C-alpha positions in Angstrom: -0.1 -0.6 -0.1 1.2 3.2 -1.2 -1.5 6.5 0.2 -3.9 5.2 2.5 -5.7 6.7 5.7 -4.3 7.3 8.8 -7.3 6.4 12.1 -7.0 7.1 15.6 -9.9 5.2 17.8 -8.4 4.3 21.1 -11.8 3.2 22.8 -13.5 0.4 23.8 -15.4 -0.5 20.6 -14.6 -3.8 19.4 -11.4 -3.8 17.1 -13.8 -4.6 13.7 -16.2 -1.8 14.2 -12.9 -0.4 14.6 -11.4 -1.0 11.4 -15.1 -1.1 9.9 -15.8 2.6 10.8 -12.1 3.8 9.8 -13.1 1.8 6.2 -15.8 4.0 6.2 -13.9 7.3 6.8 -12.1 6.3 3.8 -15.1 5.6 1.5 -16.4 8.9 2.1 -13.3 10.5 1.4 -11.7 9.0 -1.4 -14.6 7.4 -2.6 -14.4 4.3 -3.3 -13.6 1.1 -0.4 -10.8 0.1 1.5 -9.1 -3.7 1.1 -6.7 -3.5 3.7 -6.1 -2.3 7.0 -1.9 -2.3 8.5 -2.2 -2.1 12.7 0.3 -2.9 16.0 0.7 -6.4 16.7 -0.7 -5.0 19.8 -3.6 -4.1 18.4 -5.0 -7.3 16.8 -7.1 -9.1 19.3 -6.3 -12.8 18.8 -10.2 -13.8 17.1 -8.6 -11.4 14.5 -12.3 -10.9 14.1 -14.0 -10.6 10.5 -13.7 -7.1 8.7 -15.6 -6.6 5.1 -13.0 -8.1 3.3 -10.9 -6.2 4.5 -7.9 -8.0 5.2 -5.9 -7.2 8.3 -2.2 -6.7 8.2 -0.1 -6.3 10.9 3.0 -4.4 11.5 4.8 -3.1 13.6 5.6 0.0 11.6 1.9 1.2 12.9 1.2 2.7 16.5 -0.8 1.0 18.6 -4.2 2.4 18.5 -3.4 3.8 15.0 -5.0 2.2 11.5 -3.8 2.7 8.5 -6.3 2.0 5.4 -6.5 2.0 2.2 -6.3 0.2 -1.1 -3.8 -2.8 -1.5 -2.6 -3.4 -5.2 -1.4 -6.5 -6.8 2.0 -6.6 -8.6 0.1 -6.8 -12.3 -1.8 -3.4 -10.6 1.5 -1.9 -9.6 3.2 -3.2 -13.3 0.1 -1.6 -15.6 0.5 2.2 -13.7 4.0 1.7 -13.7 
């Protein structure tokens, strides 16, 4: 993912709801739904909740309670844009 929306949520809401709220804001802002969300390892619950087709990726580069959400391009799409 080269560009995304950084969303902060330190509330007590369920993890899946946090991802879906970030996705909703991303779609409002950019006009297309996201397909990927990077989160800090400590932010991901053990049960890997369903997130409506949004792939959740663990990254220590993302701060706790932050969600970096956007569109992850596959290799073919990256080449086509290239």
